[in-house]
Structure formats: C-alpha cells, structure tokens
N, C-alpha and C positions, 0 to 999 in steps of 0.2 A: 505494501499500499504506500502509494506517496503521499508525503505528510508537506503542507506548505507552512516554510516557517513562519511566517509572521502570522497565519492563521492559526497558528499553534500558541503562540505567545498571546495573540489577542482576544482569544475565546479563553485561555487560561486553564482549558483541563481538556485530555483530550482520551477518550475510553474509560473515562469513570478514574482518571489519574489525577492527584489533589498536585496543587502547586502550592508551594507554602515561601515565605520569606523567613528567615531566621538567624539572629546575629550568635555568630559563636556557638551554634549546638550540634554543628554537622558530626564533628568528629565522634566516632562511636566505633565500637569492636563487630568486626563480622560475625554474620549468623551464617555462612557458607553460603548464601546465594549470589546473585549477580549485584555486582559495586559498580556504579562507573562517574567519573570526576571530568570535567570538561572547564575548561575558563569562558569566564565572560557567559551573559543571558542568553548568546547563540548556543550556547551549549544546553539548553532544555531541549531542544529541538532534537539536535545531535545525537544527547542521550537517549533520546526516545528511539532515534531511528535505529541506534546501538542495540536497544535493549529488543527490539522485535527482531534484529539479525540472529540475536542469541535465542530467543524463542522461537524462532522459526529453523533452528539447527543450524547455524548459523557458527563461525567460530570466532572467537574474538580478534582475528584481524580484519572480519568479515566487518565485526563491530564497528573498530575504529575507523577502518576505513569508509564504509558507508555513511557512518553519523557525520562525519567533517564534510563530506560530501554536498551534505543538501547547504551546508554554511558558503561553502563554493561556488553554488548556482546561485546565491541569491544576489541580485544586482543593487541592491542597498547596503549591504557590506562593504563599505569602502575599505577594508583592510584585509580579506579574504578572497581570493578567488576574481569570477566575473563582479564587476563593478570596485574590483581593488583600485585606491589610487596608482598613479602612474608615475615612473622615476621623472627624473627633470626634463628628460626628454620627451614627455607624452607619452611611454610604452610601458606597458604593463608587466611585469616580470613576478613570476609568481616562483613561490620555495613551497617544499612540503618532504616530510619523512614519516618513516611508519617501521617500527620495530616489533617485532616477534618477543616478547618474554621468555618465551621456554629456549627455546633456542638459540637467542641473542643474536638472529639473523635480522637485515637491515636493508631499507632502501631508503635513498632520497635523491632530489633534484633541486638543482635550486638555478636562478635567472631564469625560468623556462619563459617561453613567449608563445602566446597564441592558442595554449593547450587549458581548458577550463578548470580539469581535475587532476590538478598537479600530483595527488596523493594517489589518486589510482597509478599513473605513470611510476612512482617511488615502489608500488608495492610490486608492478613489474620489474623495475630495476632487482627489486631483491629475489624475486622468483625465477627471473629468467635471465639473468647475467650472472657474471662472477664478481661483478663490481658493488659500489655502495654507493656513489656517489656518481651521478650523471649530471653536468650543467649545461647552461648556455645553449649554442645550436647545436651541438652532440645530444643534450636531452631531447631537444625539440625533436630533431630528427629519428631518436628513438621510438619517440613517442608516435610519431605519424608513422612508421612503418611497422608497429603493432594495434593500427588500427583507429586512433585517437584523431579526431576531427580537428584540423585549424581552424580558428574563428578570430574575429574582434572581439578583445577583453575589456575594451572602454567603452564605458558606457555615457552617453551623453552629459550625465551630472558629473561623472569623474572627467572629463574634457572640459567641463564647464569649469571646475575647479581648479585644472592646472593652468588654464587659459586665464583665469584670476590671478593666481600666483604670479604668471609669467609679464604681467603689466603693475605688478606690486599692489594690486588690489585684492587682497582675499576674501571671497564670500563667507556668507555663514556655510558651517560646513559640519557633516554630523561628525559624532565622536568616532575616531580611529583605533580602536580597541587593539590594532596591531597584530593578531593571531589566535586562533583556536588551536587548544590542544588538547589531547581526549586520552582517558585511560581507562581501560576495562578488564574487569576480573571474571573470570565466568564464575558458575557454581564448581567446577572440578579444580579450579585453583589455577587456571591458566592464565595468562596477563598480556595485554599489547597493550601500544600506545601509537599516537599519531599526532602530527603538528602539520599545519598548512594556514600560508600567509601571503598577503602580496607585499610584505615588507616595509619599510620605513616610508613614508608620502615624499614625494621628490626625492629620493635615494640617487646617488651617482648611479648609473648604467652598471649594471654588476657586480651592486653592491650584496654583499649578501649577510646576514645576520644570525641570529643563533638555533632559527627555527629549522632547517633541513640538518643542522648538526649534530650526531648522533652525540650522544652525553653534554651535549649543551643546551638545545630548547627542547630536548627530550631523552628520556631514556629508561628501560624497563627491563626488569630482570627478575622472573616469579619468583626466584626464591628469596627474594628480598621486597621489591615491590617497582612502582614505576613514579615519573615525575614528569611535567611537562612548563614552561617557561613561559611568560610573554613579559613584553615590555622594552627595554633597551637592550637591543642582541648583543653591544659588543659589550656593554658591563658583565651579561651572564656568560659570554665566553670565557671572561678573563678569568672566571672560578669554575671553570665548567660544572654551570650551576648545577642541570638535572642528573648529572652521574653522579655529583658529591651529595646530593638530597638522598639519592638513592643507598649511596655508602654510609652516610649517617643513619638511615632506617636498619641496615643492614648489621649496623653496630648495637643496635635496639634502642635507638630512638625513637619517639613518636612522630607520625609525618610532620606534625606542627611544630615540635622541634626540631629535626632535620631540617625543615626551611627555614628557619628562625635562623640558624648556625648558618647556614648560606648565605642568608639575606645578612647576617654579622660582619661577613668577609665581604662581602660586596661593601657594607658602609665604610669598616675600617679602612677598606684599600681607599676608597675617595667619599668623603662625608656630603662630598655635595649629592652624591645618587639619594640621600635623604628626600629630595625633592624631585625624583625622577621617576618615574613609574616602571616598578621592575617587581613581577609577582610570580608564584609558584605555586601550582598543584601537585599534589602526590598521593600516592594510593598505596597503602604495604599490602605485603602478600596477606595478611589476616584479615585485608579488609576495610583496616581503618582508615581513615581520609584525613587528608589536611589541606590549608591553603593559607596563604598572608602574601600582603605585596609592601613596598614601601611607603605608596601614598594610600591616602582614602578612597572609596569608591569600586575598589576591585569586588568581583562578584564569581564565584563559582558554583557551577552546575553541577547535582550531587542526585545521584541516582541508585536507589538500594530498596529493597522491598515493596518495591512496584510503587513505589513514589517520588517523585521531582520534588526538588529543593533548590531554589536558589539562595545561595549562602553567601549574609556580608563577610568579607575577610578581612579579619584582623589587620591594623596597620602595624608594623616593624619598624621600629626607630631604634637609635644608636642605643646600647646598652654596656654596661660593664661586664667584662669577659676577660678570665681569668688568661692567663699567656698561655698560646698553645705552645707543648713540649715541640723543641727543636727535634727533627729526624736523627737518629744514631744509625750507624753502621756497626753490626755484628759480623766477625768473622770476616772483616774485610781481609782479602789475601792482600799479603804485600806487595810493594811496587817492586817490575823487577828491574 
C-alpha cells in the first residue's frame, strides 16, 4: 500500500496507529518486538512504511530502504531527494547509504545526480558490486545500467529559492532538516540502518558530508546497536560520530549516554558547535532507543509496540567531564 507522507501527518492517524508527542519519555527497554527510530517528523511515515515492510515478511534492509524512499520522493522536503535544495550551481546532488547490521555489509553513493532514490542505488552497490562507495558520474552510470531512470530533480520551488540566493535576496524558505536517518530492529534481533540527503543547501559541487559515509552518518552492528546522525556533517565526520555512538553502547552505555558522550567530544573540540545543529538517534541491540542534539527543536520518530511517537530530543550542552585516559601501548615490540 502506498502511503502519502503529507496525508499521513495531516490526518494524524493511520490504520488505528496513535501518534503522540512526548518529551523525554521514549527511552525504554525492548519487549522483543519491532523497534524503529528515525530522524525528524518525516520519520513518522518512514517508520510506518518500514513497519509495514516487516509485517509483510520483508527484511530489516527492506524496511530501512523503503521507509526513507517515501521521503526521497516528497517534493516538499527540501533536504532529501526530489525537491532537495541544489548546490551553488543549481544542481541537485544526492547522498545515501545503507548498512546490514548482521553482516556489516554496506553500500553508499555520493554526489549522485538525476536519480530520485539514491538509497536504492546504495543497496545495489552493496549487493551487486565488490565496492562500498560510488560517487559522482560513476554512481550515475551505475544506476542507469541497473535500470534507474534519469530525471530532473530540481523542483520549481527549489529553483526559485536558488535563484533568490543568486541575486542576494533570499526568500522565505521551509526548514531544511538536512537528513533522514533510520534504524530498524526486527523481532528476531536483526538490524539495519539507512541515511539519505541532498546535503547542505547551496554547497560546492561535489561536497559530501557525513550521510553516505559508513561510521560517520550511520553505523549498525546488530551485536551492539545502530546510530544515525543529522546536522553539520563536517563536525560529525571529525569524531566518527555514528560509529562512536555504537561503540559506547557496546561498552554498556545507554543510547542516551552514548550520544551525550559523542556530543561532548564535538563540543569540547569546538565550543561554537553548541550553536550549530548536530543530532543523533540510536537504537541499542536490546531495543532501547535514544536521541539528543546540540540545539533545541530536534525530534525523533519512534515506532514500537505498533505505536508511533514523535519525541522532543533533549538539548545537550557542554558539561564537565573527567579527562579521558590517554591510550597506552602494551607489549610493543622493540624498535629494530
């Protein structure tokens, strides 16, 4: 069944599923069922599509691919797929990635032009090539050879916004949420993650942020958990953000604390980042979820127990922390 994103959000319920907005109440222990977490309000419909894919016998890879494809196809979303704001030359370039949390296999594409669903191309990269990342014209040719259709992704509204920027008279523009990231856990414990974006509005041609980079914009290991990032990609890359969130969960931290520790690193490196949007969502292997950001207003979409919730993520500011111990080398062989 095809679901219209705007209709889903406007009506507020779908097939008896309740929507709720609650601050700080999403974190909880898994009951063994399906759990999905996504970034931003657009994650509500993405999660619903992902849940339907799992209910229909699909895999967690199917869930995270099909879920974010709904957002990629929405012309009103200015930060993902069709309708995404272009680079500074007026060309839409898309990035996406997908990760299998069971095998750690992954695929990604970056600076991809003319293809509406980069996440589907990323999955083809994972499943049909020996590579992990294809970029630019190479990614475009690969997509066309795999049957994807080339089309103009620059909508009239995105073009108008770009033209206004060129003459130094920016018009009123809708919020630019930057990314949708999605993590799913099936009842059998299998996990997968995806991330897709049109990147920073008005970026330099060829600019790639964290979203398609495994370990930065997303990471998933079903033995520990998964994480997705959103916001200023360059700052997330500098700390290997999503990988580090997962590793902190592997060490026994809750998803909330794992995210806080990574944001602490980002803020200690550059205190000015407290005024720039950087956010994470995380899903631990046992089904516990977490989310937080450097600024107020970030929301996470959570699905579990057949219930959808749009959660207000806490803002994480600088906090005192004990100095992390320096790495030590043990049993290092003598220099020749």
